[in-house]
C-alpha positions in Angstrom: -12.2 10.8 10.3 -8.8 11.6 8.9 -8.0 8.8 6.4 -10.0 8.4 3.1 -8.6 6.1 0.5 -10.3 6.1 -2.9 -10.3 3.1 -5.4 -9.6 3.7 -9.0 -9.4 1.0 -11.7 -7.9 2.7 -14.7 -8.4 0.9 -18.0 -11.4 -0.1 -20.0 -14.0 1.0 -17.5 -12.3 4.2 -16.5 -10.1 5.5 -19.3 -7.0 7.5 -18.4 -8.5 10.8 -19.5 -11.3 10.3 -17.0 -8.8 9.1 -14.3 -6.9 12.4 -14.7 -10.1 14.4 -14.0 -10.8 12.2 -10.9 -7.2 12.4 -9.7 -7.4 16.3 -9.9 -10.6 16.2 -7.8 -9.1 13.8 -5.3 -6.1 16.0 -4.9 -8.3 19.1 -4.4 -10.5 17.5 -1.9 -7.7 16.1 0.1 -8.1 12.4 -0.3 -5.5 10.6 1.7 -4.5 8.3 -1.1 -5.8 6.8 -4.4 -5.6 3.1 -4.6 -4.9 1.9 -8.1 -6.6 -1.5 -8.5 -4.9 -4.2 -10.6 -6.6 -6.6 -12.9 -6.3 -8.4 -16.2 -4.3 -6.7 -19.0 -7.4 -6.5 -21.1 -9.2 -4.5 -18.4 -6.6 -2.4 -16.5 -3.4 -0.5 -17.3 -0.3 -1.3 -15.3 -0.7 0.2 -11.9 3.0 1.2 -11.5 2.9 3.1 -14.8 -0.4 4.8 -13.9 0.8 5.8 -10.5 4.0 7.4 -11.9 1.9 9.3 -14.6 -0.6 10.6 -12.1 2.1 11.6 -9.5 4.0 13.4 -12.2 0.9 15.5 -13.0 -0.4 15.9 -9.4 2.3 16.6 -7.0 0.1 16.4 -3.8 -1.6 13.2 -4.9 -0.6 10.1 -2.9 -0.8 6.7 -4.7 -1.1 3.2 -3.4 -0.8 0.6 -6.2 -2.0 -2.9 -6.2 0.4 -5.8 -7.2 -0.1 -9.6 -6.7 2.7 -11.9 -5.9 1.8 -13.6 -9.2 4.1 -12.6 -12.0 6.1 -10.1 -9.8 9.5 -11.1 -8.7 10.0 -9.6 -5.2 13.2 -7.8 -6.1 11.7 -6.2 -9.2 8.6 -5.1 -7.4 10.5 -3.8 -4.4 12.7 -1.7 -6.7 9.7 -0.3 -8.7 7.7 0.7 -5.7 10.7 2.2 -3.9 11.5 4.3 -7.1 7.9 5.6 -7.1 8.1 6.4 -3.3 11.4 8.3 -3.7 10.0 10.2 -6.7 6.9 11.2 -4.7 8.9 12.3 -1.7 7.5 9.5 0.5 3.9 9.4 -0.7 3.5 6.1 -2.1 2.5 2.6 -1.0 1.8 -1.0 -2.1 -1.3 -3.2 -1.5 0.4 -6.6 -1.8 -2.3 -9.1 -3.0 -1.9 -12.8 -2.3 -1.4 -14.9 -5.4 1.0 -17.3 -7.0 4.6 -17.0 -8.0 6.4 -15.3 -11.0 8.1 -17.3 -13.7 11.6 -16.5 -12.3 10.9 -17.4 -8.8 9.0 -20.6 -9.7 12.1 -21.7 -11.7 14.2 -21.7 -8.5 11.6 -22.2 -5.8 13.4 -23.6 -2.7 10.4 -25.9 -1.9 8.4 -26.9 -5.1 5.7 -28.3 -2.8 5.0 -24.9 -1.1 1.8 -23.5 -2.6 -0.1 -21.8 0.2 -1.1 -18.3 -0.9 -1.3 -16.8 2.7 2.2 -18.2 3.4 3.6 -17.0 0.1 2.1 -13.5 0.9 3.9 -13.5 4.3 7.3 -14.4 3.0 6.9 -12.0 0.1 6.0 -9.1 2.5 9.0 -9.9 4.7 11.3 -9.9 1.7 9.9 -6.5 0.5 10.4 -4.9 3.9 13.9 -6.2 4.2 14.8 -5.0 0.7 13.4 -1.5 1.4 15.6 -1.4 4.4 18.8 -2.8 2.8 20.0 0.6 1.5 19.3 3.2 4.2 19.3 6.9 3.2 22.1 7.6 5.6 24.5 5.4 3.5 24.2 7.8 0.6 27.1 10.2 0.7 27.7 11.5 -2.8 30.9 13.1 -1.7 32.5 14.7 -4.9 35.6 15.6 -3.2 36.6 12.0 -2.1 34.6 10.3 -4.9 32.7 8.3 -2.3 29.1 7.6 -3.5 27.9 5.7 -0.4 29.0 4.1 2.9 29.1 0.4 1.8 29.2 -0.8 5.3 25.7 0.4 5.8 24.3 -1.4 2.8 23.7 -5.0 3.4 22.3 -8.0 1.4 19.3 -9.7 2.9 20.5 -13.2 2.0 17.0 -14.5 2.3 16.3 -18.2 1.6 12.8 -19.2 2.4 10.1 -21.8 1.2 9.1 -19.7 -1.7 11.9 -17.3 -2.6 15.7 -16.8 -2.6 16.6 -13.1 -2.7 20.1 -11.9 -2.0 19.7 -8.1 -2.4 20.4 -5.4 -1.5 18.5 -2.9 -3.5 20.5 -0.3 -5.6 18.9 2.8 -4.4 18.4 4.4 -0.8 15.3 4.5 1.2 12.6 7.2 0.8 11.7 10.2 3.0 9.1 8.1 4.8 11.6 5.4 5.5 10.0 2.8 3.3 6.9 2.5 1.2 3.7 1.8 3.1 2.8 -1.9 2.9 -0.9 -2.7 2.9 -2.7 -6.0 3.4 -6.1 -6.7 2.0 -8.1 -9.1 4.3 -10.1 -10.4 1.3 -7.0 -12.4 0.6 -7.5 -14.5 3.7 -3.9 -13.7 5.0 -3.2 -14.7 8.5 -3.8 -11.9 11.1 -0.5 -12.8 12.8 1.3 -12.1 9.6 -0.6 -8.9 9.0 0.2 -7.7 12.5 3.9 -8.5 12.1 4.5 -7.2 8.6 1.8 -4.7 7.4 1.5 -1.0 7.9 -2.3 -1.1 7.2 -5.0 -3.5 6.6 -8.3 -3.2 4.6 -11.3 -5.1 5.7 -14.7 -5.4 4.0 -17.9 -4.2 5.7 -18.7 -7.8 6.6 -15.3 -8.3 8.2 -15.4 -5.0 10.3 -17.2 -6.3 13.4 -14.5 -7.5 15.7 -11.7 -6.7 13.3 -10.2 -4.0 15.7 -10.1 -6.6 18.5 -8.5 -9.1 16.3 -5.9 -6.7 15.1 -5.1 -5.6 18.7 -4.5 -9.1 19.9 -2.4 -10.1 16.9 -0.4 -6.9 17.2 0.3 -7.4 20.9 1.4 -11.0 20.1 3.8 -9.7 17.4 5.2 -7.1 19.8 3.7 -4.1 18.1 1.0 -1.6 19.2 -2.4 -1.5 17.7 -1.6 2.1 16.7 1.3 0.8 14.6 -1.2 -0.5 12.0 -4.0 1.4 10.3 -7.3 -0.4 10.1 -9.4 0.7 7.0 -13.1 -0.4 6.4 -13.9 -0.9 2.8 -17.4 0.4 1.8 -19.2 0.8 -1.5 -21.1 4.1 -1.7 -24.4 3.9 -3.5 -25.4 6.4 -6.3 -27.7 8.9 -5.1 -27.2 8.0 -1.4 -24.0 9.8 -0.7 -25.7 12.9 1.0 -27.6 11.0 3.5 -25.0 8.4 4.4 -22.0 10.6 5.2 -22.8 10.9 8.9 -23.8 7.3 9.1 -20.5 6.2 7.6 -18.4 8.3 10.0 -20.5 6.9 13.0 -20.1 3.4 11.7 -16.3 3.8 11.5 -16.1 5.2 15.0 -18.2 2.5 16.5 -15.9 -0.3 15.1 -12.7 1.7 16.0 -11.6 2.1 12.3 -8.8 4.4 11.5 -10.3 5.3 8.1 -12.3 4.3 5.1 -11.6 2.9 1.7 -14.2 4.0 -0.7 -14.9 1.5 -3.5 -16.9 2.8 -6.5 -16.0 0.1 -9.2 -14.8 2.7 -11.6 -18.1 4.6 -12.1 -17.0 8.1 -13.2 -20.3 9.9 -12.1 -20.3 8.2 -8.7 -16.6 9.0 -8.2 -17.4 12.7 -8.9 -20.3 12.5 -6.4 -18.2 10.9 -3.7 -15.3 13.3 -4.1 -17.6 16.4 -4.1 -20.0 15.5 -1.4 -18.8 12.6 0.8 -15.0 13.2 1.0 -15.1 16.8 2.3 -17.6 15.8 5.1 -15.1 13.2 6.3 -12.3 15.9 6.5 -9.1 14.1 5.5 -6.0 15.6 7.0 -3.0 16.7 5.2 0.5 15.4 6.0 4.1 15.5 4.5 4.2 11.7 3.7 1.7 8.9 3.3 3.0 7.3 6.4 2.2 10.5 8.4 -1.2 10.8 6.8 -2.1 7.2 7.9 -1.1 8.2 11.5 1.8 5.6 11.4 5.1 5.8 13.2 8.4 5.6 11.4 9.4 2.1 10.5 11.7 0.4 12.9 12.6 -2.7 10.8 11.4 -6.2 10.6 13.0 -9.0 12.5 13.0 -12.5 11.0 
């Protein structure tokens, strides 16, 4: 096993001071990435701010932040996540959760009757990837002699007009060392497998969804013109207190039987369980180190998304 993602919900249940301790342990044990879960403002801190804070304290910690389509305009979210990805040298990602629209987008929605969450997720994900590719790193020149900041012919607006969003672009900063932030789908959102295979870099499935998930993903990837290896398949499990020692081998065997590429460990913010998981379970799963999150997930460089 080489991919281990750890869930963290920072806020009322896991205060920031405790999250710092857990993040230090996660970095030391080689966790592939920490997934910062989103929630209500009374329960959780903003995941972008938490990710930036933890990344500033722990240079080897990779963060994947949760953000819903609800109350997040695509351009603003794309810019925030790309800024984090550039600041962490290509070690950040986004779990885009299916939700509703934001106030700005709803005010100018092209089709007011368009309401399906899976369809909104797909269009939003498409817009994100296009925006992240709109200002390639090769366009940034910074030539002090000629005074040319960038090669503007390589920077292109995306001019997107769909059922849910109108986004012109481009972004105002270049792509990151890993090409673009890693985009993750969560199968609990009931997004279409065809959209996941066409747009996502990774997908997380629950334990109940694991049987047959690899086959479904393979078939969907082939129809989308991609390889199964282009998309990481992660199984989400909930380790039980006191059972970590005896379940480590079982978990690894279960993942192998179902052709999973890795695991997401969900602990619901229990500090003691997080410590136990990090000190006992994670080392036995032997996460591998890599220069970027994309490499750590075993993914190829992004080649762009076609409409």
